[in-house]
C-alpha atoms as one frame of an Amber mdcrd trajectory, in Angstrom:
protein
  -0.072   0.116   0.031   2.953   2.253   0.927   4.246   2.084  -2.066   1.704
   2.325  -4.426   0.340   5.292  -3.323   3.252   7.624  -4.416   3.126   6.048
  -8.124  -0.564   6.620  -8.391  -0.161  10.419  -7.049   2.490  10.733  -9.886
   0.503   8.710 -12.456  -2.506  11.210 -11.506  -0.199  14.272 -11.891   0.767
  13.423 -15.525  -2.853  13.131 -15.844  -3.088  16.341 -15.290  -0.440  18.098
 -16.901  -1.079  16.203 -19.985  -4.778  17.512 -19.863  -3.370  21.042 -20.054
  -1.536  20.652 -23.363  -4.549  19.625 -25.125  -5.246  22.657 -27.354  -8.532
  23.066 -30.185  -7.506  24.892 -33.410  -8.278  28.738 -33.826 -10.131  29.691
 -34.649 -12.885  27.157 -33.308 -15.916  28.934 -35.995 -16.719  27.358 -39.283
 -16.918  30.882 -41.607 -18.748  30.603 -44.830 -18.901  33.234 -47.980 -21.995
  34.675 -47.645 -21.881  37.230 -50.857 -19.685  34.880 -53.396 -16.334  36.212
 -52.024 -13.276  35.024 -53.863 -11.126  32.629 -52.247  -8.503  34.855 -51.825
 -10.649  37.743 -50.527 -11.841  34.839 -47.897  -7.850  34.142 -47.046  -7.234
  37.775 -46.545 -10.376  38.232 -44.284  -9.455  35.623 -41.580  -5.718  36.438
 -41.798  -7.378  40.093 -40.988  -9.518  38.718 -38.228  -7.326  36.063 -36.883
  -4.489  39.380 -35.853  -7.592  41.624 -35.139  -8.874  38.474 -32.535  -5.437
  37.570 -31.249  -5.358  41.745 -30.351  -8.735  41.735 -28.909  -8.267  38.652
 -26.574  -5.112  40.228 -24.584  -2.368  38.260 -24.748  -1.867  34.938 -26.263
  -2.841  31.457 -24.948   0.224  30.683 -23.875   0.821  33.632 -22.038  -2.510
  32.936 -20.217  -1.773  29.595 -19.835   1.971  29.829 -18.483   1.273  32.635
 -15.951  -1.643  30.727 -14.514  -0.172  27.638 -14.421   2.492  28.973 -12.362
   0.072  30.531  -9.562  -1.548  26.989  -9.888   1.539  25.058  -9.164   2.126
  27.341  -6.282  -0.888  27.199  -4.559  -1.104  23.386  -5.411   2.208  22.779
  -3.611   1.031  24.507  -0.651  -2.216  22.756  -0.634  -0.687  19.049  -1.582
   2.211  19.810   1.091  -0.290  20.408   4.151  -2.417  17.232   2.930   0.700
  15.181   2.289   1.973  16.314   5.643  -1.372  15.319   7.381  -1.277  12.186
   5.679   1.945  11.394   5.847   1.921  11.946   9.813  -1.178   9.354  10.265
   1.407   6.621   7.975   4.295   7.555  10.385   6.020   9.787   7.614   5.076
  13.184   7.418   8.177  14.527   5.704   7.616  12.120   3.184   4.143  13.138
   2.850   4.603  16.397   2.713   7.321  15.818   0.006   4.975  13.868  -2.499
   1.740  16.123  -1.805   3.775  19.258  -2.588   4.703  17.453  -6.327   1.697
  15.818  -6.903  -0.398  19.197  -5.687   2.067  21.515  -7.781   1.597  19.493
 -10.728  -2.212  19.357 -10.586  -2.715  22.804  -9.477  -0.746  23.839 -12.574
  -2.944  21.460 -15.233  -5.930  22.851 -13.732  -4.797  26.401 -13.827  -3.225
  25.868 -17.264  -6.353  24.599 -18.770  -8.818  27.032 -17.531  -6.512  30.159
 -18.793  -6.547  28.669 -22.307  -9.906  28.139 -22.026 -10.833  31.339 -21.022
  -8.864  33.174 -23.672  -9.997  31.111 -26.358 -13.121  32.048 -25.728 -12.519
  35.491 -25.881 -10.623  34.955 -29.249 -13.384  33.105 -31.248 -15.902  35.556
 -30.112 -13.590  38.385 -31.474 -13.307  36.315 -34.776 -16.669  35.723 -35.382
 -17.702  39.362 -34.968 -14.995  40.885 -36.633 -15.754  38.054 -40.244 -19.482
  38.995 -39.174 -18.931  42.391 -40.343 -17.156  41.337 -43.420 -20.474  39.941
 -44.628 -19.704  36.442 -43.780 -21.932  33.307 -41.987 -20.204  32.381 -39.109
 -21.211  28.697 -37.446
């Protein structure tokens, strides 16, 4: 039982970290020409709206994700260390429990906060992109 707990905690942490690395293609909205725009015009409008949407979103998803993941890692490590120390004390090794708890909490906190930050930025980007393309007479789904 004592040997399995750290490996289980590590496996869960790896899952959360990898979950934070999953990204969606941008933009996540479909756009169709409504007024017989040429392929060249569609490409130009999409490029312009992508740039404008990124500007409107305020930052890139990478910047938001890294910032929030760092904060999440710190908060998760503190909470994990506290919980690990309590559980470790019950098992007779509070130092080991705190260390494992800090590692697991840090990785879990980073994965959760990073994923949440990416989703928030991605939503702002998609709304701005859709608004720009609608203003240029496209059908947006």
